[in-house]
C-alpha positions as CSV (number, residue, x, y, z in Angstrom):
1,M,-26.6,16.7,-7.5
2,A,-23.4,14.7,-8.0
3,G,-23.0,11.2,-7.6
4,K,-20.9,9.4,-4.9
5,L,-17.3,8.8,-5.4
6,K,-16.2,5.2,-5.3
7,T,-13.1,4.0,-3.3
8,H,-10.5,2.4,-5.7
9,S,-11.0,-1.1,-4.3
10,G,-7.4,-2.2,-5.3
11,A,-5.9,0.6,-3.2
12,A,-8.2,-0.1,-0.4
13,K,-6.7,-3.7,-0.2
14,R,-3.2,-2.3,-0.3
15,F,-2.9,0.8,1.9
16,K,-4.1,1.4,5.4
17,K,-4.4,5.0,6.9
18,T,-2.3,5.8,9.9
19,G,-2.1,9.0,12.1
20,S,0.7,10.3,10.1
21,G,0.0,9.1,6.4
22,F,-0.5,5.7,5.0
23,K,1.4,2.4,5.3
24,R,1.9,-0.2,2.7
25,K,3.5,-3.8,2.5
26,S,6.7,-4.4,0.6
27,A,6.4,-5.6,-3.0
28,Y,8.0,-8.9,-4.3
29,K,6.9,-11.1,-1.5
30,S,4.0,-13.0,-2.8
31,H,5.3,-15.9,-5.1
32,I,8.4,-17.7,-6.6
33,L,10.2,-17.2,-3.1
34,T,12.3,-20.3,-3.8
35,K,15.0,-18.6,-5.7
36,M,15.1,-15.6,-3.4
37,T,17.5,-15.6,-0.4
38,T,16.5,-15.9,3.2
39,K,18.1,-12.5,3.8
40,R,16.1,-10.7,1.1
41,K,12.7,-12.4,2.2
42,R,13.6,-11.2,5.7
43,Q,14.1,-7.6,4.7
44,L,10.8,-7.4,2.7
45,R,9.0,-8.4,5.9
46,G,6.7,-5.9,7.7
47,T,5.3,-2.6,6.6
48,S,6.8,0.9,5.6
49,S,5.2,4.2,5.0
50,V,4.2,5.5,1.6
51,H,6.7,8.0,0.2
52,P,5.4,11.7,0.6
53,S,5.4,12.2,-3.1
54,D,2.9,9.4,-3.5
55,V,0.6,10.3,-0.7
56,P,-1.5,12.5,-2.9
57,A,-2.2,9.8,-5.4
58,V,-3.1,7.4,-2.5
59,K,-5.4,10.1,-1.0
60,R,-7.3,10.5,-4.2
61,M,-8.0,6.6,-4.5
62,L,-9.0,6.4,-1.0
63,R,-11.3,9.4,-0.9
64,D,-13.9,8.3,1.5
65,I,-12.0,6.2,4.0
């Protein structure tokens, strides 16, 4: 009997499953924001979908969700 597969906990915090795939947050928006222009920070707001070529890797990390 095989053991249970564990979820990659780092990926579980970064990706959420949606009806059509996975959504993710933009990178470079966590610290040292004073040198970044307001326009750049505004463009990094919100979420986007994971690129189709990366979906198999994300699915593998989030097996049991």
